[in-house]
C-alpha positions as CSV (number, residue, x, y, z in Angstrom):
1,M,-17.5,23.1,-19.3
2,I,-13.8,22.5,-19.4
3,N,-12.6,19.9,-16.9
4,L,-9.4,21.6,-15.4
5,K,-8.1,18.6,-13.9
6,K,-8.2,16.5,-17.0
7,V,-6.5,19.3,-18.9
8,A,-4.1,19.4,-16.2
9,R,-3.3,15.5,-16.3
10,Y,-3.1,15.7,-20.1
11,F,-0.4,18.5,-20.3
12,S,1.3,16.4,-17.5
13,R,1.6,13.6,-19.8
14,V,2.6,15.7,-22.8
15,I,5.4,17.4,-20.6
16,R,6.7,13.8,-19.5
17,Y,6.6,12.6,-23.2
18,I,8.6,15.8,-24.1
19,S,11.1,15.4,-21.4
20,R,11.7,11.8,-22.5
21,R,12.3,12.8,-26.0
22,V,14.6,15.7,-25.0
23,V,16.7,13.5,-23.0
24,T,16.9,10.9,-25.9
25,L,17.8,13.4,-28.4
26,A,20.0,15.8,-26.6
27,G,21.5,13.7,-23.9
28,K,22.3,14.9,-20.5
29,T,23.4,18.4,-21.0
30,R,23.2,21.1,-18.4
31,A,20.0,22.4,-19.9
32,V,18.3,19.2,-20.0
33,Q,19.2,18.5,-16.4
34,C,17.9,21.8,-15.5
35,F,14.6,21.3,-17.4
36,L,14.1,17.8,-15.6
37,S,14.8,19.3,-12.2
38,V,12.1,22.1,-12.6
39,F,9.8,19.5,-14.0
40,S,10.4,17.2,-10.9
41,E,9.7,20.1,-8.7
42,Y,6.4,20.6,-10.5
43,V,5.3,16.9,-10.3
44,F,5.9,16.8,-6.6
45,S,4.2,20.0,-5.7
46,S,0.7,18.8,-7.4
47,S,-1.4,17.8,-4.4
48,V,-5.1,17.5,-3.5
49,K,-7.1,17.9,-0.3
50,V,-9.3,14.9,0.4
51,S,-11.9,15.1,3.1
52,H,-13.9,12.1,4.6
53,N,-15.9,12.0,7.8
54,G,-14.4,15.1,9.3
55,V,-10.9,14.2,8.3
56,S,-9.0,16.2,6.0
57,M,-5.6,14.9,4.3
58,Q,-3.3,16.4,1.7
59,L,-2.2,13.9,-1.1
60,L,0.5,14.1,-3.9
61,V,-1.2,13.3,-7.2
62,P,2.0,13.1,-9.7
63,N,0.2,10.8,-11.9
64,D,-3.4,9.2,-12.9
65,I,-3.2,6.3,-10.5
66,C,-2.5,8.5,-7.4
67,Q,-5.2,10.9,-8.5
68,Y,-7.6,8.1,-8.9
69,R,-6.7,6.9,-5.4
70,A,-7.4,10.2,-3.9
71,S,-10.6,10.9,-5.9
72,T,-12.0,7.4,-5.0
73,F,-10.9,7.4,-1.3
74,S,-14.5,7.7,0.2
75,T,-16.1,5.1,-2.3
76,K,-13.5,2.6,-3.2
77,E,-13.3,0.7,0.2
78,P,-16.1,2.3,2.6
79,D,-15.9,-1.0,4.7
80,T,-12.3,-0.4,5.3
81,L,-12.8,3.1,6.4
82,R,-15.6,2.1,8.8
83,W,-13.1,-0.6,10.3
84,L,-10.4,1.9,10.9
85,E,-12.9,4.2,12.4
86,G,-13.8,1.6,14.9
87,I,-10.0,1.3,16.1
88,P,-9.7,2.8,19.6
89,C,-7.6,5.8,19.8
90,R,-3.9,5.5,20.1
91,S,-4.0,1.6,19.0
92,T,-1.1,0.2,17.0
93,L,-2.0,-0.8,13.4
94,W,0.0,-2.5,10.8
95,D,-0.7,-1.4,7.4
96,I,0.9,-4.2,5.3
97,G,0.9,-3.1,1.6
98,A,0.7,0.6,2.5
99,N,1.2,1.8,-1.1
100,I,1.2,5.6,-0.8
101,G,-0.3,5.6,2.4
102,L,-4.0,6.6,2.2
103,Y,-5.3,4.4,4.9
104,S,-2.1,4.7,7.2
105,I,-2.7,8.6,7.3
106,Y,-6.4,8.3,7.7
107,A,-6.0,6.0,10.7
108,A,-3.2,8.2,12.2
109,I,-5.3,11.5,11.7
110,R,-8.8,9.8,12.6
111,Q,-7.9,7.6,15.5
112,N,-4.3,9.0,16.7
113,A,-3.2,5.6,15.8
114,H,0.5,4.6,15.8
115,V,0.8,3.1,12.2
116,I,3.6,0.7,11.0
117,A,3.4,0.9,7.3
118,F,5.1,-1.9,5.3
119,E,5.7,-1.1,1.8
120,P,8.6,-2.5,-0.3
121,S,8.0,-0.8,-3.7
122,V,10.8,1.6,-4.2
123,F,8.4,3.7,-6.4
124,N,5.5,3.8,-3.9
125,L,7.9,4.5,-0.9
126,E,8.8,8.0,-2.3
127,I,5.1,9.1,-2.4
128,L,4.2,7.4,0.9
129,A,7.0,9.3,2.6
130,R,6.1,12.7,1.1
131,N,2.5,12.0,2.0
132,I,3.4,11.4,5.5
133,H,5.5,14.5,5.6
134,L,2.7,16.7,3.7
135,N,0.5,15.8,6.7
136,N,3.0,16.1,9.6
137,L,2.6,12.6,10.8
138,Q,6.2,11.4,11.2
139,K,5.7,10.7,14.7
140,L,2.7,8.6,14.2
141,I,3.5,6.7,11.1
142,Q,6.7,4.6,10.9
143,I,7.7,3.2,7.3
144,V,9.1,-0.4,7.1
145,P,10.4,-0.7,3.6
146,I,10.8,-4.5,3.7
147,A,8.7,-7.2,1.9
148,L,7.0,-9.5,4.5
149,S,6.4,-13.2,3.6
150,D,6.8,-16.4,5.7
151,S,10.4,-16.5,6.4
152,V,13.7,-14.5,6.4
153,G,15.8,-14.1,3.4
154,P,16.6,-12.7,0.0
155,S,14.3,-12.9,-2.9
156,L,12.9,-11.1,-6.1
157,F,10.4,-8.4,-5.7
158,K,8.3,-8.7,-8.8
159,M,6.2,-5.9,-10.2
160,T,3.7,-5.5,-12.9
161,N,4.4,-1.8,-13.4
162,T,6.6,1.1,-12.1
163,A,4.0,3.7,-11.8
164,W,3.8,5.9,-8.7
165,G,0.9,4.5,-6.7
166,G,0.9,1.2,-8.7
167,A,0.0,-2.3,-7.4
168,L,-0.2,-5.9,-8.4
169,S,3.2,-7.1,-7.1
170,T,4.6,-10.0,-5.3
171,F,7.8,-11.1,-3.2
172,G,9.7,-14.4,-3.6
173,Q,6.6,-15.9,-5.8
174,D,5.4,-16.2,-9.4
175,F,1.6,-15.8,-8.9
176,D,-0.8,-12.9,-8.7
177,Q,-3.7,-12.1,-6.5
178,N,-5.9,-14.6,-8.5
179,G,-3.1,-17.4,-8.2
180,M,-2.2,-17.3,-11.8
181,L,1.2,-16.4,-13.2
182,L,2.2,-12.7,-12.6
183,N,3.1,-10.7,-15.7
184,S,6.3,-9.1,-14.2
185,S,7.8,-6.2,-16.0
186,F,10.4,-5.0,-13.4
187,E,12.3,-7.0,-10.6
188,Y,14.8,-6.5,-7.9
189,N,16.4,-8.5,-5.4
190,T,15.7,-7.5,-1.8
191,I,15.2,-9.0,1.8
192,G,12.1,-10.3,3.2
193,L,10.9,-11.0,6.8
194,S,8.2,-12.7,8.4
195,M,5.8,-10.8,10.7
196,D,7.2,-12.5,13.8
197,N,10.7,-11.8,12.7
198,S,9.9,-8.1,12.3
199,V,9.1,-8.0,16.0
200,E,11.9,-10.4,17.1
201,S,14.7,-8.6,15.0
202,L,13.5,-4.9,14.4
203,G,11.7,-4.3,17.8
204,I,8.6,-3.3,16.0
205,P,5.6,-3.1,18.4
206,L,3.1,-5.9,18.1
207,P,-0.1,-4.7,16.5
208,D,-3.5,-4.3,18.1
209,F,-4.9,-4.4,14.6
210,L,-3.7,-5.7,11.3
211,K,-4.5,-4.9,7.6
212,I,-3.1,-6.8,4.9
213,D,-3.6,-6.0,1.2
214,V,-0.6,-7.4,-0.9
215,D,-2.2,-8.9,-4.0
216,G,-1.4,-12.6,-3.7
217,I,0.9,-13.8,-0.8
218,E,-1.6,-12.8,2.1
219,H,-1.7,-16.5,3.3
220,L,2.3,-16.6,3.2
221,I,2.4,-13.6,5.3
222,L,-0.1,-15.0,7.8
223,R,1.8,-18.2,8.0
224,G,4.9,-16.5,9.2
225,G,3.0,-14.5,11.9
226,A,1.8,-17.0,14.6
227,C,3.0,-14.7,17.5
228,V,1.5,-11.6,16.0
229,L,-1.7,-13.3,15.3
230,D,-2.1,-14.3,18.9
231,H,-1.8,-11.0,20.0
232,V,-4.0,-9.0,17.5
233,K,-7.7,-8.1,18.2
234,S,-8.7,-7.7,14.5
235,V,-7.5,-8.4,11.0
236,L,-8.8,-7.0,7.8
237,V,-7.2,-9.2,4.9
238,E,-7.7,-9.3,1.2
239,I,-8.6,-12.9,0.0
240,N,-9.6,-14.2,-3.4
241,D,-12.0,-17.1,-2.8
242,D,-11.3,-18.5,-6.3
243,F,-7.4,-18.6,-5.2
244,E,-8.2,-21.9,-3.2
245,E,-4.8,-22.3,-1.8
246,Q,-4.8,-18.8,-0.5
247,A,-8.2,-18.8,0.9
248,L,-7.8,-22.2,2.8
249,E,-4.5,-21.4,4.2
250,A,-5.3,-18.0,5.5
251,A,-8.4,-19.2,7.2
252,F,-6.3,-21.8,8.9
253,H,-3.9,-19.7,10.4
254,L,-6.5,-17.0,11.5
255,R,-8.8,-19.7,13.1
256,K,-5.7,-21.4,14.9
257,S,-5.0,-17.9,16.5
258,G,-8.4,-17.8,17.9
259,L,-9.9,-15.3,15.4
260,K,-13.3,-15.8,13.9
261,L,-14.6,-14.5,10.5
262,A,-17.1,-11.7,11.3
263,Q,-17.8,-10.4,7.7
264,K,-16.7,-10.4,4.2
265,Y,-16.7,-7.3,2.1
266,S,-16.9,-7.2,-1.7
267,T,-13.9,-5.3,-3.5
268,N,-15.9,-5.2,-6.7
269,S,-13.2,-7.5,-8.1
270,N,-14.5,-11.0,-9.1
271,N,-14.6,-13.3,-6.1
272,Q,-12.1,-11.1,-3.9
273,Y,-13.2,-9.9,-0.5
274,N,-11.6,-7.9,2.5
275,Q,-12.3,-10.5,5.2
276,L,-12.8,-9.2,8.7
277,W,-11.6,-11.6,11.5
278,N,-12.1,-10.7,15.1
279,R,-11.3,-12.1,18.4
């Protein structure tokens, strides 16, 4: 039996390849611009319905990565979904490293949560905003397009890829989620803030619940958030036990704020876990 989704993705890749060749060979003529405009409209009209535990979401799937994120929503991190389902209705959730917004959208629909979605990637921001609009959640999800770290100031945001829905990036550092040298393929200079500065300078409401998944600098973000951590009820943070500096410092800041490690959930990625800390 023909898999229509695979066929559609194949032709999407073919069309992208042709469009690049057309631009290279023909230059930016009016005909080429018209073609690219039509193709862009096609890409951003491709969406799928994702349903989980009584919640239905509409998600854009302009490439294979976004398609994968949508198709594995229920199975990739089931413990994260259960944690979100346990958040009391109308709580404030910070989703640090929101990517294209899957968990932000789920929490907003399922728990009527007020979500602050931190996402600095210029490539993911477009899909994140479109997904929020597609699900009519503009009043519940607020985008903060700023990188978080332990202080205020400019630095390089370094990415391993520029694909929509891509991950594995860092801000102000040279290491990845394993503590190894990041193989950066795209960089730009931007401003970073700490969690505490976000509240003091931007007036962002303190979170009741905090989710952090940024592929490497989780401990630095926690370092810059003493006031936030003193307020929060529960934290779900991705930590690599083999990255000793990250694991030890993250635990120090969480314990210092009065939180206790309740559970560690495997992410099926070496010694990397979603750690649940509760007050």
